C-alpha positions in Angstrom: 162.3 203.0 167.6 163.0 199.3 168.3 164.6 198.1 165.4 164.7 194.7 166.7 160.8 194.1 166.8 161.1 196.3 163.3 163.1 194.0 162.1 161.3 190.8 163.5 158.1 191.5 162.1 159.5 192.6 158.4 161.1 189.2 158.6 157.6 187.9 159.6 155.3 189.5 156.7 158.1 188.9 154.2 159.7 192.6 153.4 162.7 193.1 153.0 164.9 196.5 153.5 164.8 197.5 149.9 161.2 196.5 149.6 161.1 198.9 152.6 163.2 201.5 151.6 161.3 201.6 147.9 158.1 202.2 150.0 159.6 205.0 152.1 161.0 206.6 148.9 164.6 206.6 150.2 167.9 204.4 148.7 168.3 201.1 150.9 172.2 202.4 151.8 170.3 205.3 153.8 167.5 202.8 155.6 170.4 200.8 156.7 172.0 204.1 157.8 168.5 205.6 160.1 168.0 201.9 161.4 171.8 202.1 162.3 170.8 204.6 164.7 167.6 203.0 166.4 165.5 204.9 163.6 166.3 208.1 164.9 166.5 209.9 161.9 163.2 208.7 160.6 160.6 211.1 160.1 156.7 210.9 161.1 155.6 210.8 157.7 158.4 207.6 157.6 156.7 206.2 160.4 152.9 206.6 159.4 155.0 204.3 156.1 155.7 201.8 158.5 152.9 201.3 159.9 151.5 200.6 157.3 153.3 198.9 155.6 154.3 196.1 158.6 150.2 196.3 159.2 150.7 197.3 162.7 147.3 198.5 164.8 147.4 201.9 166.9 149.2 200.0 169.9 152.0 197.7 168.4 152.7 201.0 166.5 153.2 203.0 169.5 155.3 200.0 171.1 157.5 199.5 168.3 157.8 203.0 166.5 158.2 205.3 169.5 160.1 203.6 172.1 
């Protein structure tokens, strides 16, 4: 996951880490821990939530979430 791009998109969309964690159904500290590991521990279902919440098209989702 390109966490820099994901964080920038969250900032652009005014989505806080707390809101994203809630959308993912996890504690904010769990979200931060997974992001600190370059998103390697997020599940495929988590990535689908990222795509939906950040309103990413297919090409951008692939670039941001699977890099």
